[in-house]
Phi, psi and omega in degrees: 000134180250140180250137177251159178298142180098000174092000177287148178220149176238099183284145173257112184271115182264327184211128184248045177252123176267126185254346193218135167227128175255130187219118172271097193264351177046058177110119185234004186261057179213152188292322182295316177299314182296321177297316178295317180298313178302317179295321178298318182294313179298316183296326185257002182046059185288145175251329187226133177228124178244117174249132182241151179061048185280340182059034177233149177278319188228133184248011185293328179296326176288320179308308185284324182295331186256005177063036168267163179261332184221159181212142167243126186227145171236118187286164178291142174240116184069229179261009183228160177093199190092111184217147182206147176235118173256148177205161174258111188285358173277346181246334185209150178248124180235131179231119180287142181256316180223137175226121179229181178291348182239355181204156171232123175237000000 
């Protein structure tokens, strides 16, 4: 990137692939959400997707519907929570270090 006086900049785009989206979706178990999410994934060529507040116990149906290969999931407890991390293992390797009801590291 080159910077000019006055605050103007001219970015040099080397790669236009987005690999990660984090989304506090507040409920993920409906067809409208999945259709919009599928379009977003295809448009951005995603490798990793993190959904928070999914209000779901099991996320495997989303895993298969959206063509990801792996998932780490934390189920909903009561009316809150539900967290998941999806990825494509052909493009990235992810190994969880810590998994609790409120975090994935």
